[in-house]
N, C-alpha and C positions, 0 to 999 in steps of 0.2 A: 539418432543424428550421429553423422561424423563430429568426434572432439574438435578440428580443426575447424568445421561450421559454425557449430554452436560459439567457441571465443571469438570467432568475426561475427556471428549475429551480436554476441552482446558488447565487443566494441563498437559496431556502429550504430546500437542501441546505445552505449554510452554518449558516443560522441553529439548523435543529432537530438538526444534528451536533454544535453546539456544545453544547446540551442534555443530548443523548446524552453526550457527552464530559466533563460535569462530570459526569453520573450515573455512569460510571464508575469516574471518579478518586475519589468519595467515597463513597456507600452502595451500590452493587452486589455489592461483595463480599460484605458483610454482609446483603444481600436474597437474594443466589442461594445462600449457606450454607447455609438455610434448608431448600434439596431437594435440593444437591450434595453431594461429598463435601470436605473441607476438601484442599488442597495437600501433600504428602508427598515431598520427595527421596528418590529411588531409592538414589543414594549420596551421602551428604552431603560427604565427604570427596574424591570424584571431583568434584564439583559445584565446591567452593569452590578447589580446585585448578587447577581449567579456567578459572573465573570473571575470571581476571586475563588471558591469551592471549584470552578474546572479547570483554572488552572493549579490547585494544589493536586487535584485527582488526577489529571493527565499530563501534566505536564513538570511539576515540580521535582525534581530526586532530593529535594532536602528533607536530611532523617534516613534515606533509603539502608543505610548500616547499624541505624539504632536496632538492637534485639528482638521489639516487639515487631522491627518489621520485616528485618533480614532473613530470619530465621524461617516464619512463613513464604517467603519469596523463594528460600532455598528448598523447602517443601513442593510450591509451584513445582518448580525445575524438575524435583525429582517428580513427580503425577506427570509431566511433560514427558519424560524418558518413558516412563510407563505406559504410557498411551501410545510412543514409539515402538514399544516394545512390543503389544498388544496388536498394532496392525501389522508389525512386521511379522507376527506368529499366524496372523490370518489369513497372510502371502502364502507361507509355506504351507500352510495346511491344504488352503485350495489351490494352489499351483506347482507346491513340491519344491518351489524357488523364489525368491526375493524378487517378487511383481511389483515394480516402482510405483504403477498408477493406482495399485489397490493399495498399497502401503499409504501414499500422501492422499488417498479419498478416505481410509479408516482414521488417518491423524486428523484429518478436515472434521470427518463426522464426530469421534468421539471427545474433539475440543470442543467444537459446538454443543455436544450434550453436556460433559463438565461446567458448560457457561453457567447454566440454568440448578447449578449448587448454590447455596446461598451462600456457604461456607466457603467456598472454592472463589464465586465471583467476588464476595468480598476482601480477599486477599489486600491488603493495600501495597502500592506502588506496583503492582504484576505487572500495569499496562504500560510504565515506565522500564521496567526488566525486561520486556518483551520488543520494545523497539530498542533497547541498547542491542539485545541479540540481531535483530534486526540490520542495524548499522554497522554490527562486526560482517555479518553476510556478506553487506554492501562491498565493504571495502576490501573482502576476499576476492568476491566478483570482479569490482572492477581493476584490481591488480593482475587480474589473467586478459586483460586489454593490452592488444599488439597491433599496432598502428602500422608497425611493418608488413602485415597481411595483407594489407588495403591494396587492390590489383582492380584493373579494367574487367575481369574475369569475373570478380565479387560484388559488382555493380546493382546485377541483378538485389542481391540484399539490402544494398544500400537503398533502395528504389522502392522496394518494400518496404523498410522500418520507417522513411518519409511517408509513406501511405498508410501506416498505422499509427504512428505518434500524433505529427501533426494533422493527420487526414480526421483520427480520430477526435481531435480536440476540433474541429471544423465544423464535424459532424454534430458533436454533441453542440456548438455553439448554435446551429440550425434550431436542433430539438430544443435545444432552452430557451430559443426566439420564438418558439410556435407555442410556448407551454408557457411562456412567460414567468420563467424564470431567471434573477436579478443578475445579474454580471458579475458580483462578489459569490454566490454561492455558485455558480456555474465556475468561474475557476478557480475555486477550491475544491470543488467535488470531484475535476479534472483530472488535478494534481493529485487528488488522494486515489484514484481509480488508476491512473498511468502510472504514477511516480511513487505510489506507497503512504500510508500516512506519516511518517517521518519527516516529509517536504512540509506538509501540512501548516505547520506554525511557522515554518521560513517565509511561506506566499504570503501566509494570513500577514506577518509582519509589513512584511513590501507592500499589501494593498493598503496597510493603514485601519486593518479591521478585525480585530481579535474575538469578536462576537461568534463568527464563522470558522473557528477551530474545531468548536464538537463537532458541527454537522458533518466537517470536513473526516474528522478521524473516525466518528460511526461508522461514515458512508464507507471508509477508506476500508475497514477492518470487515466489513460485512461484503467489499468487493474482494479481499483474499479467500473469503469462504466461497465465494460465490465463482472466482476465478478460477479455484483447482477443479472444481466439477465440470465448468467451463471450458477451458486448459485441454483435459482429458477427454471428453467427449470429443473437443473440436479433432484432438491430437486425433484418435481412434478412426472417426471421420474421414480424415485426411488418409491413412492409412490404405 
């Protein structure tokens, strides 16, 4: 893809995504309740008892600079760099050049494999550290947006983004209604998959339901992994 087209698509995506996010945080719950069932906690006492541990494990940044937490986090970052180097090396070995698709899939696969190692999986605050890096990435991408590139010639890209982002939300709503998914879980999973996990706590707070944060975070992370494989596959199919 040409760099100008990429930046234009990202700019339209930010604009459409912002409107969609505003909808999700304001009237979406009431709108979808017209034809979807409300949220009901399966075991309210169990959910309330585990809420604090979920907060500490996935949301709280408290104590992240303590030696016993910070140095293992640096080790996790170093491991990520090693995984990136191995994936790049595989690409160079197979194609004699850096193939980004192979590198991305290599990083994803090795990252998933590393997550099954107990010593790595149990590093404290590694989730928060990853979310922080994602937020830095989001700021960098957003800073490239350039609304001066909007024109009539670029309208097909805008139409595509509108069909993709709100269109996916509508399709997801129809399927959730068919499979009898409650409205809160439907909304938080839509946010996690289309806008990434960092938005999950924000939308959960606007829905006044912190019990759905953990499912949203888990599905968002799984979505990152599957999205890499599916994205590369669709890219090559379109080529």
